[in-house]
C-alpha positions in Angstrom: 69.5 -9.5 47.4 67.4 -9.4 50.6 65.9 -6.1 49.5 65.1 -7.6 46.1 63.3 -10.5 47.8 61.3 -8.2 50.0 60.3 -6.2 46.9 59.1 -9.3 45.1 57.3 -10.4 48.2 55.6 -7.0 48.6 54.6 -6.9 45.0 53.2 -10.4 45.2 51.2 -9.6 48.3 49.8 -6.4 46.6 48.7 -8.4 43.5 47.2 -11.1 45.8 45.2 -8.5 47.9 44.1 -6.6 44.8 43.0 -9.9 43.2 41.1 -10.9 46.2 39.4 -7.5 46.4 38.5 -7.6 42.8 37.2 -11.1 43.1 35.0 -10.0 46.0 33.8 -7.0 44.1 32.9 -9.1 41.0 31.2 -11.7 43.1 29.1 -9.2 45.0 28.4 -6.5 42.6 29.4 -7.2 39.0 26.8 -9.8 38.2 23.8 -7.6 38.2 20.2 -8.2 37.5 16.9 -6.3 37.7 16.3 -7.7 41.1 19.9 -7.1 42.3 21.2 -3.9 40.6 23.9 -3.5 43.2 24.4 -0.5 45.5 26.9 1.4 43.4 27.3 2.2 39.7 29.4 -0.2 37.8 30.6 2.6 35.6 31.3 5.5 38.0 31.3 3.9 41.5 28.7 6.5 42.6 26.1 5.3 45.2 22.6 4.5 44.0 19.4 5.5 45.7 17.4 2.3 46.0 14.9 3.7 48.4 13.4 6.4 46.3 13.9 8.9 49.2 17.2 10.7 48.3 16.7 13.1 45.4 20.4 14.0 45.4 21.3 10.5 44.1 20.5 8.6 40.9 17.5 6.5 41.6 17.5 2.8 40.6 14.6 0.5 41.3 14.8 -3.1 42.2 12.3 -5.2 40.3 11.7 -8.6 41.9 10.3 -10.0 38.7 8.7 -9.1 35.4 5.3 -7.5 35.8 2.8 -9.5 33.8 -0.8 -8.5 33.2 -3.7 -11.0 33.7 -4.7 -13.6 31.2 -1.3 -13.4 29.4 0.7 -16.5 28.4 4.5 -16.3 27.9 5.6 -17.2 24.4 9.3 -18.0 24.2 10.7 -16.5 21.0 12.9 -18.3 18.4 13.4 -19.1 14.8 10.4 -20.1 12.7 9.2 -20.5 9.2 6.3 -18.2 8.4 3.9 -18.7 5.5 1.7 -21.5 4.1 3.0 -25.0 4.3 0.4 -26.4 1.9 -0.9 -25.6 -1.5 -1.9 -22.0 -2.2 -5.4 -23.0 -3.4 -6.5 -19.3 -3.6 -3.6 -18.5 -5.9 -2.8 -15.3 -4.1 0.9 -16.0 -3.7 0.9 -13.7 -0.6 2.1 -16.2 2.0 5.3 -17.7 0.6 7.6 -19.4 3.2 10.2 -17.2 4.9 12.5 -18.0 7.8 12.5 -15.3 10.5 13.2 -14.9 14.3 10.6 -13.7 16.7 11.5 -12.3 20.1 9.7 -13.5 23.3 6.4 -11.9 24.1 3.1 -12.5 25.9 -0.3 -13.2 24.4 -3.8 -13.5 25.7 -4.7 -17.2 26.2 -8.1 -16.6 24.6 -9.9 -14.1 22.4 -11.3 -11.0 24.1 -14.8 -12.0 25.2 -18.1 -10.2 25.3 -17.8 -9.6 29.1 -14.3 -8.2 28.7 -15.5 -5.8 26.1 -18.5 -4.7 28.1 -16.2 -3.8 31.0 -14.4 -1.5 28.6 -17.6 0.1 27.5 -18.7 0.5 31.1 -15.6 2.6 31.9 -16.0 4.7 28.7 -19.6 5.5 29.6 -18.6 6.9 33.0 -16.0 9.2 31.3 -17.3 10.2 27.8 -20.6 9.2 26.3 -19.4 9.9 22.8 -16.4 7.5 23.2 -18.8 4.9 24.5 -21.0 5.2 21.5 -18.0 5.2 19.1 -16.7 2.0 20.5 -19.9 -0.1 20.6 -19.6 -3.3 18.6 -21.7 -3.3 15.5 -24.3 -6.0 16.4 -25.9 -5.5 12.9 -23.1 -7.7 11.5 -25.4 -10.6 12.3 -28.2 -9.2 10.0 -28.8 -10.7 6.6 -31.9 -10.1 4.4 -32.1 -13.8 3.7 -31.2 -15.3 7.1 -33.1 -15.2 10.4 -30.2 -14.1 12.8 -32.2 -11.4 14.5 -31.8 -13.0 17.9 -28.0 -12.7 17.7 -28.3 -9.0 17.0 -30.1 -8.5 20.3 -28.6 -11.2 22.5 -25.1 -12.3 21.4 -23.2 -9.3 22.9 -25.5 -8.6 25.8 -26.9 -11.8 27.3 -24.9 -13.4 30.2 -25.2 -16.7 28.4 -22.7 -15.4 25.8 -20.4 -13.7 28.4 -17.4 -15.9 27.5 -18.0 -16.1 23.8 -15.6 -14.0 21.7 -16.7 -10.4 21.0 -17.4 -9.7 17.3 -18.5 -6.7 15.3 -15.3 -4.9 16.5 -13.2 -3.1 13.9 -9.4 -3.0 13.9 -9.5 0.6 15.2 -11.8 -0.3 18.1 -9.5 -3.2 19.0 -6.6 -0.8 19.2 -8.7 1.5 21.5 -9.5 -1.4 23.7 -5.8 -2.3 24.0 -5.0 1.3 25.1 -7.7 1.3 27.7 -6.7 -2.1 29.0 -3.2 -0.9 29.6 -4.4 2.0 31.7 -7.0 -0.1 33.5 -4.6 -2.8 34.5 -2.1 -0.2 35.8 -4.8 1.3 38.0 -5.9 -2.0 39.4 -2.3 -3.0 40.1 -1.9 0.1 42.2 -5.2 0.2 44.0 -4.3 -2.2 46.7 -0.6 -1.2 47.0 -0.7 2.4 48.2 0.9 3.6 45.0 3.8 1.2 45.4 3.0 -1.0 42.4 2.1 -4.7 42.5 5.8 -5.7 43.0 6.2 -3.3 45.9 8.2 -0.6 44.0 9.1 2.8 45.5 6.5 5.4 46.4 5.7 7.7 43.6 3.3 10.6 43.0 2.9 9.5 39.4 0.0 7.2 40.2 -2.0 10.2 41.3 -1.4 11.9 37.9 -3.8 9.6 36.0 -6.2 11.8 34.0 -9.7 10.5 34.8 -11.1 12.1 31.7 -8.9 10.3 29.3 -9.4 6.5 29.3 -6.3 5.9 27.1 -3.5 8.1 28.3 -0.9 6.8 30.8 0.7 9.4 33.2 4.4 10.3 33.2 5.1 7.2 31.2 8.9 7.3 31.1 9.1 8.0 34.8 6.9 5.0 35.6 8.9 2.8 33.3 12.2 3.7 35.0 10.6 2.9 38.4 9.3 -0.4 37.3 5.8 0.5 38.3 4.1 0.0 35.0 3.8 -3.1 32.7 4.3 -2.7 29.0 1.4 -1.7 26.8 -1.2 -4.1 25.6 -1.5 -4.1 21.8 -2.5 -6.2 18.9 0.1 -8.9 18.1 2.0 -8.5 14.9 1.3 -10.9 12.1 4.6 -12.7 12.7 3.9 -13.0 16.4 0.4 -14.3 15.9 1.5 -16.9 13.3 4.5 -18.0 15.4 2.3 -18.4 18.5 -0.5 -20.2 16.6 1.8 -22.9 15.3 3.2 -23.7 18.7 6.0 -25.7 17.3 7.6 -26.3 20.8 5.6 -29.5 21.0 7.4 -31.0 18.0 10.9 -30.5 19.4 13.4 -33.2 20.6 17.2 -33.3 21.1 17.5 -29.5 21.4 17.0 -27.9 17.9 15.6 -30.9 16.1 12.0 -31.0 15.1 10.2 -34.3 14.3 7.7 -32.8 11.9 6.0 -29.5 10.8 2.4 -28.4 11.3 -0.3 -27.3 9.0 -2.6 -26.4 11.9 -1.9 -25.4 15.5 -2.0 -29.1 16.5 -0.2 -32.3 15.6 -1.1 -34.2 12.5 -2.5 -33.2 9.1 -6.2 -33.7 10.0 -8.9 -31.7 11.8 -9.9 -34.4 14.3 -8.1 -35.4 17.5 -6.1 -38.6 17.0 -5.5 -39.2 20.7 -7.3 -40.4 23.8 -6.7 -37.7 26.5 -7.1 -37.9 30.3 -8.7 -41.3 30.2 -11.7 -39.7 28.3 -12.3 -40.8 24.8 -11.8 -37.6 22.9 -10.4 -39.4 19.9 -12.2 -38.3 16.7 -13.5 -35.0 18.0 -12.9 -31.9 16.0 -10.2 -29.6 17.2 -11.7 -26.3 16.1 -15.0 -24.6 15.4 -15.3 -24.1 11.6 -17.5 -24.8 8.6 -17.1 -28.4 7.4 -18.7 -27.8 4.0 -21.5 -26.1 2.2 -24.3 -25.5 4.7 -22.6 -27.6 7.4 -21.7 -25.3 10.4 -21.8 -27.8 13.2 -22.7 -31.4 12.2 -25.9 -33.3 12.9 -27.8 -33.1 16.2 -26.8 -35.8 18.8 -23.4 -36.3 17.2 -20.4 -36.5 19.6 -17.6 -35.8 17.1 -18.8 -32.6 15.5 -17.7 -29.2 16.7 -21.1 -28.7 18.5 -21.7 -25.0 17.7 -23.0 -23.2 14.6 -21.8 -19.8 15.7 -18.8 -18.7 17.9 -18.4 -20.8 21.0 -17.1 -20.4 24.5 -13.4 -19.4 24.3 -12.3 -22.3 26.4 -14.3 -25.0 24.5 -11.5 -26.5 22.4 -8.1 -27.7 23.5 -5.2 -25.1 23.7 -2.1 -25.5 21.6 1.3 -26.3 23.0 1.8 -22.7 24.2 -1.5 -22.8 26.1 -3.4 -20.6 23.7 -7.0 -21.4 22.8 -8.7 -21.1 19.4 -5.7 -20.1 17.4 -7.6 -21.8 14.6 -11.4 -21.4 14.2 -14.1 -19.8 16.4 -13.3 -16.3 15.1 -10.7 -14.8 12.9 -8.4 -12.3 14.7 -7.1 -8.9 13.9 -3.4 -8.4 13.9 -1.3 -5.2 13.9 0.0 -5.4 10.3 -1.0 -3.5 7.2 -1.7 -5.9 4.4 0.5 -6.1 1.3 0.8 -9.3 -0.8 4.6 -9.0 -1.0 5.2 -8.5 2.8 6.9 -11.9 3.2 9.6 -11.0 0.7 10.0 -7.4 1.9 10.1 -7.3 5.7 13.1 -7.8 8.0 13.9 -11.3 9.2 14.0 -10.2 12.9 10.6 -9.3 14.5 9.1 -8.6 11.0 6.1 -6.3 10.7 4.5 -4.1 8.1 3.2 -0.8 9.4 2.4 0.8 6.0 3.0 0.4 2.3 6.6 1.3 2.2 8.5 -0.5 -0.6 5.1 -2.1 -1.6 2.8 0.6 -2.7 -0.9 0.3 -3.6 -0.3 1.0 -7.3 1.4 -2.4 -7.8 -1.9 -4.3 -7.6 -3.9 -3.2 -10.7 -7.1 -5.3 -10.9 -7.1 -6.4 -7.3 -9.4 -5.2 -4.6 -8.5 -1.9 -3.2 -5.4 -2.1 -1.0 -4.3 0.8 1.1 -2.6 1.6 4.4 -6.0 1.2 6.0 -6.1 -2.5 4.9 -5.3 -4.6 8.0 -4.6 -8.3 8.2 -6.7 -10.8 10.0 -5.9 -14.5 10.6 -6.9 -17.9 12.0 -10.2 -18.8 10.3 -13.6 -18.6 12.0 -16.8 -20.5 12.6 -18.1 -19.8 9.1 -14.8 -20.6 7.3 -13.7 -23.8 5.6 -10.7 -25.7 6.8 -8.2 -24.0 4.4 -8.3 -20.7 6.5 -7.5 -22.5 9.8 -3.8 -22.8 8.8 -1.8 -20.1 10.6 0.0 -19.2 7.3 -3.1 -18.1 5.5 -3.9 -14.4 5.5 -6.7 -12.0 4.6 -7.4 -8.3 5.0 -10.2 -5.8 5.6 -10.5 -2.0 6.1 -9.5 -0.9 9.6 -13.0 0.5 10.2 -14.9 -2.5 9.0 -16.3 -5.3 11.2 -18.0 -8.7 10.7 -19.5 -11.5 12.8 -16.5 -13.6 12.1 -13.6 -11.4 13.3 -12.5 -10.8 16.9 -9.1 -10.2 18.5 -6.7 -10.8 21.4 -4.0 -8.7 22.9 -0.2 -9.1 23.1 2.6 -7.5 25.2 6.4 -7.4 24.9 8.4 -9.6 27.3 10.7 -7.3 29.2 14.1 -8.7 30.3 13.0 -12.2 30.5 14.7 -13.0 33.8 13.7 -16.3 35.2 12.2 -17.6 31.9 
């Protein structure tokens, strides 16, 4: 009997000690994050190399936080209804409502400006004169045989007074090139003052020295840099669903968790185009909330007026109030290129998680006899611009143009995937 008791006691103590050890292990190592990956593998128990100095061990990098590029605003993802929420006055039937979910991402708070784009050209000119010439904006988009816009041809892109106005005359293809260059440029700037250790103080690496100075778009040893946490994700054009989701900014209509008080036609509250509120003790009530064309021949209202949009061409990118995500000019000022290829039936074809249309799959060009030419080179632009009537300011509206075409009414902004999302 005594031996039985001792056995039970011994077994109990063994279970207790094992339980305590397991509990300690779980508390210390099992709840792992990018900033605290633990010193040992949770799968094999093998030791990690967290210093980047022991090539015999598997290297794991600590990342103190998500590396975010400049000018980007965090857009928390969620469920949304894409498409027009008012009458389809154009009769295109290409923006029917569809419920989808969009993952979290980042987006530029403003359109890319003239000074931003001139920085891009400055770098290209140092590297390759042909690339520089190929990526120049088409300033002739301002010309018209029956309109005297000659001063904009010469001054709009180059004069410092227009530095923070949105760049126009840029095709979809050039906007993609700018995004690639920006990825590499931000990477270089992040590492200039860190001795090759990355902005977050990551491990030393020789990868930063492998940047090809003759290629303004190629990133070096990309996968090695990603694993070490030394490079931010790529800048790119936002997808149509990302752009539309960010433009509506529905987070401002939310109460009691998942309830929403009302929908939005535009990126602001209310069904009108003027500000219904008094803000910051300054009387802004009645002011227009976007830069657009109010009617035939009316691009900016009468002189001396305090409630018109105040500009007859694109305006400073910070001129109008941002939406609830903190994004400026998601309606008006200039239209903006997005990543998607245009097809009228996209909304009924694409997936309901992170939808995008890369090409004409399941929706071929031949289905649209009698329409304007639609091909895989037809790219979507959204948001309305300074020369558009109010209908086009609604985020659900959509138009398209050839990837190599440009106008004085289309610009762009960049987006970036949100990695991990810790701390958000």
